[in-house]
C-alpha positions as CSV (number, residue, x, y, z in Angstrom):
1,M,94.7,27.7,163.4
2,D,98.5,28.0,163.6
3,L,99.9,29.0,167.0
4,P,102.5,31.7,167.0
5,S,106.0,30.6,167.2
6,P,107.6,31.1,170.7
7,A,109.7,34.2,170.9
8,A,113.5,33.6,170.8
9,P,115.1,34.0,174.3
10,A,116.7,37.5,174.7
11,P,120.5,37.3,174.4
12,T,122.4,37.3,177.6
13,P,125.4,39.5,178.3
14,L,127.7,36.5,177.6
15,D,126.0,36.0,174.3
16,A,126.7,39.6,173.4
17,I,130.5,39.3,174.4
18,R,130.7,36.0,172.4
19,Q,129.2,37.6,169.3
20,A,131.4,40.7,169.5
21,Y,134.6,38.7,169.8
22,D,133.6,36.4,167.1
23,T,133.2,39.4,164.8
24,V,136.5,41.0,165.6
25,A,138.6,37.9,166.1
26,A,140.8,37.9,163.1
27,D,141.5,41.6,163.3
28,Y,142.1,41.4,167.1
29,A,144.6,38.6,166.6
30,R,146.5,40.7,164.1
31,A,146.4,43.9,166.3
32,V,147.2,42.6,169.7
33,K,150.8,42.7,170.9
34,D,152.9,39.7,171.3
35,P,153.6,39.3,175.1
36,G,157.4,39.7,174.4
37,A,156.6,43.2,173.1
38,L,154.7,44.3,176.3
39,D,156.0,46.9,178.7
40,P,158.6,45.7,181.3
41,V,156.2,45.7,184.2
42,S,153.7,43.5,182.4
43,R,156.4,41.1,181.4
44,A,157.8,41.0,184.9
45,L,154.4,40.2,186.3
46,L,154.0,37.3,183.9
47,A,157.4,36.1,184.7
48,A,156.9,36.3,188.5
49,F,153.6,34.4,188.1
50,A,155.1,31.7,186.0
51,E,158.0,31.2,188.4
52,L,155.7,30.9,191.4
53,V,153.3,28.5,189.6
54,A,156.2,26.4,188.3
55,A,157.8,26.2,191.7
56,A,154.6,25.1,193.4
57,D,153.9,22.5,190.6
58,L,150.3,22.0,191.7
59,G,148.6,21.5,188.4
60,P,148.1,23.1,184.9
61,T,147.6,26.8,184.4
62,A,144.3,28.2,182.8
63,D,144.6,31.4,180.7
64,V,141.0,32.6,181.0
65,G,139.9,34.9,178.3
66,C,142.9,33.7,176.2
67,G,141.8,35.2,172.9
68,P,144.1,34.1,170.1
69,G,146.4,32.3,172.5
70,K,149.4,34.5,172.4
71,V,149.8,34.8,176.2
72,T,149.0,31.1,176.6
73,A,151.9,30.3,174.3
74,Y,154.1,32.8,176.2
75,L,153.3,31.1,179.5
76,S,154.1,27.7,178.0
77,G,157.4,29.2,176.9
78,L,158.1,30.2,180.5
79,G,157.7,26.5,181.5
80,L,154.1,26.3,182.5
81,R,151.6,23.6,181.6
82,A,149.3,26.2,180.1
83,F,146.0,25.9,178.3
84,G,143.5,28.6,177.1
85,V,139.9,29.2,177.7
86,D,137.7,31.7,175.8
87,L,134.1,32.4,175.3
88,S,134.5,33.0,171.6
89,P,134.6,29.9,169.3
90,R,136.3,32.0,166.7
91,M,139.0,33.0,169.0
92,I,139.6,29.5,169.9
93,E,139.8,28.4,166.3
94,L,142.5,31.0,165.7
95,A,144.4,29.9,168.9
96,R,144.4,26.3,167.9
97,A,145.5,27.1,164.4
98,A,148.4,29.3,165.6
99,H,149.5,27.0,168.5
100,P,148.5,23.4,167.5
101,D,150.7,21.9,170.3
102,L,148.6,23.6,173.1
103,R,145.1,23.0,174.4
104,F,142.4,25.6,173.9
105,D,138.7,25.2,175.0
106,V,135.6,27.2,174.5
107,G,134.3,28.1,177.9
108,T,133.5,30.8,180.5
109,M,135.4,32.1,183.4
110,S,132.2,32.0,185.5
111,T,131.9,28.2,185.0
112,L,135.4,26.7,184.6
113,A,135.6,23.1,183.3
114,A,137.9,22.1,186.1
115,G,137.4,20.1,189.3
116,D,137.9,21.6,192.8
117,G,141.6,22.2,193.2
118,D,142.6,21.0,189.8
119,L,144.6,24.1,188.7
120,G,148.0,25.3,189.8
121,G,147.5,28.7,188.2
122,I,144.9,31.0,186.7
123,L,145.7,34.0,184.5
124,A,143.0,36.6,183.9
125,F,144.9,39.1,181.6
126,Y,142.6,42.0,180.6
127,S,139.7,39.6,180.5
128,T,137.5,40.3,183.6
129,H,136.4,43.9,182.7
130,H,133.5,42.5,180.5
131,M,132.0,41.1,183.7
132,A,129.5,43.4,185.6
133,P,130.8,44.2,189.1
134,A,127.9,42.2,190.6
135,E,129.2,39.1,188.9
136,L,132.8,39.4,190.0
137,P,132.3,37.9,193.5
138,H,131.0,34.7,191.7
139,V,133.9,34.8,189.1
140,Y,136.5,35.2,191.8
141,G,134.9,32.4,193.8
142,E,135.1,30.2,190.8
143,F,138.8,31.0,190.5
144,H,139.3,30.1,194.2
145,R,137.3,26.8,193.8
146,A,139.3,25.6,190.8
147,L,142.8,26.5,192.2
148,A,144.6,24.1,194.4
149,P,145.6,25.3,197.9
150,G,148.9,27.1,197.4
151,G,147.9,27.9,193.7
152,H,148.3,31.4,192.2
153,L,146.1,33.7,190.3
154,L,147.4,36.8,188.3
155,L,144.7,39.3,187.4
156,V,145.5,42.3,185.3
157,T,142.8,45.0,184.5
158,R,142.3,48.6,183.9
159,V,141.0,50.4,187.0
160,G,139.3,53.7,187.9
161,E,136.2,55.0,189.5
162,E,133.4,52.6,189.2
163,G,131.5,52.9,185.9
164,H,130.3,51.2,182.7
165,Q,131.0,52.0,179.1
166,R,129.7,50.7,175.8
167,R,132.4,51.1,173.1
168,T,132.5,50.0,169.5
169,Y,135.9,48.6,168.4
170,G,137.1,47.8,165.0
171,Y,140.7,46.4,165.5
172,G,143.0,47.4,162.7
173,G,140.1,49.1,160.8
174,G,138.2,45.9,160.5
175,E,134.5,45.2,161.2
176,P,133.4,47.0,164.3
177,A,131.6,45.4,167.2
178,P,130.1,46.8,170.5
179,F,131.8,45.9,173.8
180,D,130.5,46.5,177.3
181,S,133.4,47.4,179.6
182,H,133.1,47.8,183.5
183,R,135.8,49.4,185.8
184,L,136.3,49.4,189.5
185,P,138.9,51.1,191.8
186,A,141.9,48.9,192.5
187,D,141.1,48.8,196.3
188,R,137.6,47.5,195.5
189,I,139.0,44.6,193.4
190,A,141.5,43.9,196.2
191,A,138.7,43.7,198.7
192,L,136.7,41.3,196.5
193,L,139.7,39.1,196.0
194,D,140.2,39.1,199.8
195,R,136.6,38.3,200.4
196,A,136.9,35.4,197.9
197,G,139.5,33.8,200.1
198,F,142.7,35.0,198.4
199,A,145.8,36.4,199.9
200,I,147.5,39.2,197.9
201,T,151.2,38.5,197.2
202,A,151.9,41.7,195.2
203,Q,149.9,44.5,193.7
204,T,151.0,47.0,191.0
205,L,149.5,50.2,189.6
206,Q,150.8,51.4,186.2
207,A,150.2,54.8,184.7
208,P,147.9,54.8,181.6
209,E,149.6,54.0,178.3
210,E,149.7,56.5,175.5
211,G,146.1,56.8,174.1
212,E,144.6,55.3,177.2
213,K,142.9,57.1,180.1
214,R,142.8,54.5,182.8
215,P,145.8,53.1,184.8
216,V,146.4,49.3,184.9
217,A,146.4,47.3,188.2
218,G,148.0,43.9,188.6
219,F,147.0,41.5,191.4
220,L,149.3,38.5,192.1
221,V,147.4,36.5,194.7
222,R,147.6,33.1,196.3
223,K,145.0,30.6,197.5
224,P,146.1,29.9,201.1
225,G,147.0,26.3,202.1
226,T,149.4,23.7,201.0
227,G,148.4,21.5,198.0
228,S,149.9,18.3,196.7
229,R,151.4,18.0,193.2
230,K,149.0,16.7,190.5
231,P,150.3,13.9,188.3
232,R,151.4,15.1,184.9
233,P,149.4,13.7,181.8
């Protein structure tokens, strides 16, 4: 008598995010703006972050949720030792093809492949909204662990009253995929960053862009302490 095959494990939220971005990766890469075409406030935040990280010189910068690598390359052009991390293998393939001189790894922001204090900077540019609010303390704690004392984090995300949406996107009219998106008020995010051990250097709030309903908040934060420079590879 044949025994029934064991049931496949239920997909996790990370599995769903990975599958969705693998599906839309090529269309997303074509549709997403080059950083140089972003609004002046966004460019100023990236420039300020790059200047602070470069001046501290405490280690490389991880662009978490890097997608096709456009912002990673922009940070490199601003003088940082930047590398990208993304959950989607397809996004990483596209990033490596477009920017063969830079490093891109498949990975998650909740378990960074970096030792304690190895990083001089972390960028989370419109990438944390896929994480449920209950997961954010762990994610921010992981950022804090991986940053060197004196290192900097720039987090940019849409904000609003706490809520959750499931949307289906087809970038540029391509194949659609469902995405879970979570939002929190800006002051709640600031409190979570403070609880994780960060000190907020600057905070911005931008009005929604045309076609969007939610404002954008930027958090430029620092891990307190004084670190030592890491040797360059």
